[in-house]
C-alpha positions as CSV (number, residue, x, y, z in Angstrom):
1,M,-30.9,35.2,16.7
2,E,-32.5,34.3,20.1
3,K,-36.1,35.5,19.4
4,V,-38.4,38.2,18.3
5,D,-37.7,41.0,20.6
6,H,-39.9,43.6,19.1
7,I,-41.9,44.7,15.6
8,G,-41.1,48.4,14.4
9,I,-43.9,50.1,13.4
10,A,-43.4,53.4,11.3
11,V,-46.3,56.0,12.4
12,K,-46.6,59.8,12.1
13,N,-47.8,60.8,15.1
14,I,-47.7,58.5,18.4
15,E,-50.3,60.1,20.1
16,D,-52.6,59.9,17.0
17,S,-51.8,55.9,17.0
18,L,-51.8,54.8,20.4
19,P,-55.8,54.8,21.1
20,Y,-56.0,51.9,18.2
21,Y,-53.5,50.0,20.5
22,T,-54.4,50.6,23.5
23,E,-58.1,51.4,23.4
24,T,-59.1,49.3,20.6
25,L,-57.1,46.0,20.8
26,G,-56.6,46.6,24.5
27,L,-53.0,46.2,24.5
28,K,-50.6,48.2,27.5
29,L,-48.2,51.1,26.9
30,I,-45.0,50.0,28.4
31,H,-43.1,53.4,28.1
32,I,-42.4,56.3,25.5
33,E,-38.8,57.8,24.9
34,E,-37.0,59.6,22.5
35,V,-33.9,57.6,20.8
36,P,-31.6,60.5,19.2
37,S,-29.4,58.2,17.3
38,E,-32.3,57.3,15.2
39,K,-33.8,60.6,15.4
40,V,-37.2,58.7,16.7
41,R,-39.8,59.2,19.3
42,V,-40.7,55.3,20.3
43,A,-43.3,53.8,22.1
44,F,-43.4,50.1,23.3
45,I,-46.8,48.3,23.5
46,D,-46.9,45.0,25.4
47,S,-48.8,42.5,22.9
48,G,-47.9,39.2,25.1
49,N,-45.4,37.3,23.2
50,V,-43.8,40.4,21.3
51,K,-43.5,44.0,22.0
52,L,-44.8,46.4,19.5
53,E,-42.4,49.5,18.8
54,L,-44.5,52.4,17.4
55,L,-41.7,54.9,15.6
56,Q,-42.4,58.3,15.3
57,P,-39.7,60.7,13.4
58,I,-38.4,63.6,14.9
59,D,-37.5,65.6,12.3
60,E,-37.5,65.0,8.4
61,T,-33.8,63.8,8.5
62,S,-34.8,60.6,10.2
63,A,-35.0,57.5,8.6
64,V,-38.4,56.9,9.5
65,H,-39.8,60.1,8.3
66,S,-38.2,58.8,4.6
67,F,-39.5,55.5,5.0
68,I,-43.2,56.9,6.0
69,E,-43.1,59.4,2.9
70,K,-41.9,56.3,0.4
71,K,-44.4,53.8,1.8
72,G,-46.8,55.4,4.3
73,E,-47.1,54.0,7.9
74,G,-46.9,50.4,8.8
75,I,-44.3,47.9,9.7
76,H,-41.0,49.1,9.1
77,H,-38.5,46.5,11.0
78,V,-38.4,43.3,12.8
79,A,-35.8,43.2,15.6
80,F,-34.1,40.0,16.8
81,G,-32.7,39.7,20.5
82,V,-29.1,38.6,20.4
83,T,-26.1,38.8,22.7
84,N,-22.9,39.5,21.9
85,I,-24.2,42.1,19.1
86,Q,-20.5,43.0,18.0
87,Q,-19.7,39.1,17.6
88,R,-22.7,38.6,15.6
89,L,-22.3,41.3,13.1
90,N,-18.9,40.0,12.7
91,E,-19.8,36.6,11.6
92,L,-22.7,38.2,9.1
93,K,-20.1,40.5,7.8
94,E,-18.0,37.4,7.3
95,K,-20.7,35.3,5.4
96,G,-21.4,38.7,3.2
97,V,-24.4,39.9,4.6
98,R,-24.7,43.6,3.6
99,L,-25.2,45.7,7.2
100,I,-26.4,48.9,7.6
101,Q,-24.0,49.4,10.6
102,E,-21.0,47.4,11.1
103,T,-20.6,48.5,14.6
104,P,-23.6,48.8,17.2
105,K,-25.1,52.1,18.6
106,L,-27.2,53.1,21.3
107,G,-31.0,52.3,20.6
108,A,-34.4,52.6,22.7
109,G,-34.2,51.3,26.3
110,G,-30.2,51.7,26.5
111,A,-29.9,48.6,24.1
112,Q,-27.2,48.3,21.3
113,V,-28.7,48.1,18.1
114,A,-27.7,47.2,14.7
115,F,-29.4,46.9,11.4
116,I,-29.0,44.4,8.4
117,H,-29.8,46.1,5.1
118,P,-32.9,44.7,3.9
119,K,-31.3,43.8,0.0
120,A,-29.6,41.3,2.1
121,S,-32.7,39.9,3.3
122,G,-35.5,39.4,0.8
123,G,-36.6,43.3,1.4
124,V,-36.8,42.9,5.3
125,L,-35.4,45.3,7.4
126,Y,-33.5,43.6,10.8
127,E,-32.6,44.8,13.5
128,L,-30.2,43.0,16.2
129,C,-31.1,44.2,19.8
130,D,-28.7,43.3,22.4
131,K,-29.9,44.1,25.7
132,T,-27.4,42.3,28.0
133,G,-24.3,44.7,27.6
134,G,-22.8,42.5,25.3
135,A,-21.6,45.1,23.1
136,K,-19.4,46.7,25.6
């Protein structure tokens, strides 16, 4: 893992949540986009050394919707920046780490992403995020 790329925060509604981050905390909104593969709308916020990613479910079949229903709004995942995501996933699998995806899929900003199952990592959902094109 090269660095923490971002911290995902589950929210019911991005527009309702944004003023806290931009007005109260004075952070800068980078951009908002939809990520169909995860059935979420995301807002990236610049917090200096790491981005915050607000995750709003698009519909009730989204994993983020289920997360909010069970645990409420709050920290959803920590994303590590990696290069050559498929190689990294293969290494983790060889070590017996339980993965949610064994092959990466398209995530926000065109990154290739995959998740490590929280049961494999002390209850924390980790995302691997490759923005280098290393998954191709």
